[in-house]
Structures are given as C-alpha cells and as structure tokens.
C-alpha positions as CSV (number, residue, x, y, z in Angstrom):
1,M,110.0,92.9,127.2
2,D,113.1,92.5,129.4
3,E,116.0,93.3,128.0
4,R,118.4,91.6,130.6
5,T,117.0,88.3,130.1
6,D,115.3,88.6,126.2
7,R,111.7,87.9,128.4
8,R,109.3,88.6,126.3
9,S,105.4,88.2,128.0
10,Y,102.5,87.8,126.3
11,E,99.2,87.4,128.0
12,G,96.5,85.6,128.0
13,R,92.5,85.7,129.3
14,S,93.4,82.3,131.5
15,I,97.1,82.0,130.7
16,T,100.6,84.5,130.9
17,V,102.9,82.8,128.3
18,T,106.4,83.4,128.7
19,F,110.0,83.3,126.0
20,E,113.1,83.5,126.8
21,A,114.5,84.1,123.2
22,G,118.2,82.9,124.5
23,R,117.7,79.3,126.0
24,C,115.7,78.6,122.6
25,R,117.5,75.5,120.4
26,H,114.2,76.4,118.1
27,A,113.2,72.5,118.8
28,A,109.8,73.4,117.3
29,E,108.1,71.3,119.5
30,C,105.4,74.8,120.5
31,V,104.8,75.1,117.0
32,R,103.7,71.7,116.0
33,G,101.8,71.1,118.5
34,L,100.5,74.0,118.4
35,P,100.2,76.3,115.8
36,E,97.2,77.8,116.3
37,V,98.6,79.0,118.8
38,F,103.0,79.1,118.4
39,D,102.7,80.7,114.7
40,T,106.3,82.4,113.6
41,A,105.3,83.1,111.0
42,R,102.8,85.7,112.5
43,R,103.0,88.9,115.2
44,P,102.8,88.2,118.3
45,W,103.8,85.2,116.9
46,I,102.4,83.7,121.2
47,R,99.0,84.3,121.0
48,P,97.5,82.6,124.2
49,D,94.2,82.3,124.0
50,G,94.0,80.2,120.7
51,A,93.4,77.6,122.2
52,D,92.1,76.2,126.1
53,A,94.9,77.5,128.4
54,G,95.7,73.6,129.7
55,R,96.6,72.9,126.0
56,V,98.5,75.3,126.0
57,A,100.4,74.7,129.4
58,E,100.8,70.4,127.8
59,V,102.8,72.2,125.2
60,V,104.5,74.5,126.8
61,R,105.4,71.4,129.4
62,R,107.0,69.8,126.5
63,C,109.5,72.4,125.5
64,P,113.1,70.7,125.6
65,S,115.3,74.2,126.6
66,G,112.8,75.4,129.0
67,A,112.7,78.1,127.1
68,L,109.1,78.8,126.8
69,R,107.3,79.1,130.3
70,Y,103.7,79.9,131.8
71,E,101.7,81.2,134.1
72,R,98.0,80.1,135.3
73,T,95.7,82.9,135.0
74,D,92.6,81.1,135.6
75,G,92.8,79.3,139.2
76,G,94.1,76.3,136.5
77,Q,97.2,73.7,137.3
78,G,100.7,75.4,136.6
79,P,102.9,76.5,137.0
80,W,105.2,73.4,136.9
81,P,109.2,73.2,137.6
82,V,111.0,73.8,134.0
83,R,112.6,71.3,132.7
84,T,115.3,71.6,130.3
85,N,117.1,68.9,128.1
86,E,120.3,68.1,130.0
87,E,117.5,67.1,132.4
88,R,115.6,64.9,130.5
C-alpha cells in the first residue's frame, strides 16, 4: 500500500486493479457489478482473476468516484481515462 495516497494494488494474471480508499464514495457499483471479483466481506476484497479482464475493466470504469482504476497487463484495451462523478 502506498501510505501517501492510501492506494492499494491487486494484481491478476491479465489486469491489475488499484483502489484508493480516500476517494471511495461507497456507491457499490463494483460490488453489484461483479461480486465474484469485488467482495467487501473477503480479504483481499478485490480478486482480479475472478472474472475475465474485460469484464473487470468494464466494472472498474463504472466507479463514480475514480477510486478504482485498472491497468491491462495482457495487451487488452486500457487504461481508460479516470472519470469522477463530478465529470458525469
């Protein structure tokens, strides 16, 4: 975890997801969108290999605060620009 930004990375085979707790607004788009990857009752709560990297990226892009970001490590599309709920 990066102590200065409270950002944590979760590496999968095809995608790495980062979460910045200080930005999270707890809209739960991730949990509702892909519960097999995002499960707050489990540790670690993000398991990028729980679904296809494209689906993970799709759900991460729905994050209204920009607390979630991703980087494809398999040559797939991304990363996408970060959009916050203020920009929508």
